[in-house]
N, C-alpha and C positions, 0 to 999 in steps of 0.2 A: 527342652529349650528349642524353639522353632528354628528350622534350618533356613538360612538366607541364601537364595540362589540368584544369580544374575544372568539374564538372557538378553544380550544386547543392552538396550536402554531400559529393560523391564526388570523390576525387582519383584521377586516372587517369595512370599513368606509361606512356608509349608508347615502346617501344624495340625496334628491329629488327622492326617491324611487329606486335609483340605488345602487347596492353594488359593491364595488371594493375590490378585495381580494389581499392582499399582503402577501406572504409567503416567508420563507427562502428556496430558491430552491437549495438544495444540489446536487452536481454532483458526488462527490467522498466520500468514507468512509475510514477512517484510524483508526487503533487501536494503542494505546500507553500504556506503562506500563513497569515495571522493567524487566530485563532479567530473563527468566525462568518462567514467570508468566502464560504463556499459549497463547500468541498472535498467534503464528504460528498454534497451534492446533485449535484455533477458526477460523483462515483463512481457514484451510483445511476442517473443518466441514461446513463452509459457502459454500465453493466450491462444496462439495458433494451435498448439498441441491440445489444449483443453477443448477448444471448439471441435477439433477433429474427433475427440472422444465423447462428444455430446454434452459437455458441461455448459450450463447457461452462464453468460457473462454480462456484466454491466460495469460502467465506470469510465475513467478517463486517464489519459497520460499527458505529459508535457513534452513539447517539442521545440527545439531551437528554431528561431526564424533568422535567416541570413539574407543579406542583400549585398551583392558584389563581393562575396567571400567574407563579409563582416557580420558578426552576430549583432542583431539589432533588438532582439527580445525573445520572448517565449509565447507560445500559444498553448491553450488547452484543447485537446482533441479527444472527443468521446470515442468509444469503441464502435459506434455506428458511423463515425466519420464527420460529425459536426465539429466545427472549429470556432474558437473565439480567442480574443487577446487575453493573455495573462499579464504581460508586461512589455514595455518598449523603452528604449533609450530616450531620455528627454532631450529633445532638440531645442537649442537656444537657452538663454540664461533666464533665471527667475522662475518661481513656482507659479502654478496656475492659481488665480484668485477665485475661480468658479467653485472649486471644491477642494477638500483636503487631499493632499497627495501622499501616497504611501510609497516610500522609496526603499529599495534594496540595492545598495551600491549605486550604480548609474542608471538603474532601471526604475521606471514608474510603474507601479502595479495598477492594473485596470480592474479594480475590485468589482464594480458592477458587472463587467463582462464575465469575469470568472464566476461570480455567484449565479448569474443568470443561466450559465451553461452547466455548471457542476452541481449545484444544489438540487435541481429537480431529479437528478439521477439517484439520489439517496432515497427518494420517496418510493422507489421500486424495489428496494432491498428486501422487503418482506413478501414480495409477490413471487413465490416459488412456483415453477411450472411443474404440475403433476406431483407436487410434494417433494421434489428434488431441490437440494440446496444450490444456490448460485455462488459464483466467485465475483466479488466486487473489487474492481481495480482502482487503487488510489495512488497515482504517480504524479506528484508526491505530496507528502506532508512536510512542507518546508517554510522558510521565512515568508515568502510571498503569499502562500495560501493561508498562513496563520494570521494575517491581518483580518480575516473574516471570522467573526465570532460565531456566525451561523454555521460555517464550515466546521469549526471546532466542535460545536454541539452535535452536528450530524455525524462526525467521525466517532465521537464517544458513544453515541447511541448505537452505531453500527458495530463497533467493537463489542458491545454488550449484548447485541442481538443474537438470537439463536437461529436466525433464518439464513445467514450467509457467512461465507468465509472471505476475508479480505486478503488480497494480494497487493501489497503496497511497497512504497519506497520511502526511506527517511534518510536525511543527511547524517554524515559523521559528526560527532560533537566538535564544535568549534566556537570559541568565544562564549558568550552568554548562553546558558542552556535554554533550549526551547521547550516549554512546559509539556505540550502534547507529545512532542517527539520522545521526551524522556519517559512519559507515561507509557507510550507504546513499547519502548525498549525494555522497560522493567516488568511488563505484564507477563505472568506465568503462562498464559495461553497463547503467547506470540513466539513463533520461531523466527529468529533473525539470522539471515545469511549475510556475511561480510563479503562483498564483491571486490576483487582486485584484478589487475591485469593478468596476474599469474593464474587465477582460478576461474575467470569468467567464462571460459570455453568449456568447462567441465561441470559447472554448477547446475545446469538446466535439469538434468535427470533427478538430482536430489531435491530441487525445488518442486518438481512435478510430483514426486513420490510423497513429499510432505503434504502438498495440497490435497492429494487423493486421500491421504489418511485423515486430514482435517474434515474433508467432505464426508467420509465414511463414518467417523465418530459423531459428527454433527447430525447426520441422518438418523443414527441409532438413538440419539438423545432427544429427537424431536417428538 
């Protein structure tokens, strides 16, 4: 009868002197947690460390926009520093009659601005430099971004792609489930880290180690 050995997360079945290793091969890393817990800060710190180690990066993150100490919306910011509106608080009563408004709470989502800035980034995911895999940053897959069907398609294609590893963020479950968010959460090739105020200062190294493993396994399978 084969001997079953456990080494960390690896299960090794030894039979007739041969070892077959079965491991959970993660391709992507996502962070989840409540708003304001520090997910974007962790993503930015991870990006700084990856750049220092020579890893190619592409993608975007979201950033609060404040005026006079009051949050008035969110911007999309690419890793190269380009910036565009994601949403703003609607000033005044009544909806715009020029085009359909996409609302999340008190915020009006600027879908054209988001798509014009974010969607072109996905076209570069297959362009690896020198055969090395890239990390593609998606911060975040949330209610505002999911108004875009083109964004949903692009994320799914990138998740299934063999050319890059995603470092992304998703919200915690609340209210009606978000289809793509639950798809990401349930994928066997996605490692999800839950960020809290208690662990956010010690997660960075675990995130980086997992990303390096994703990149290494992905390069071997290309």
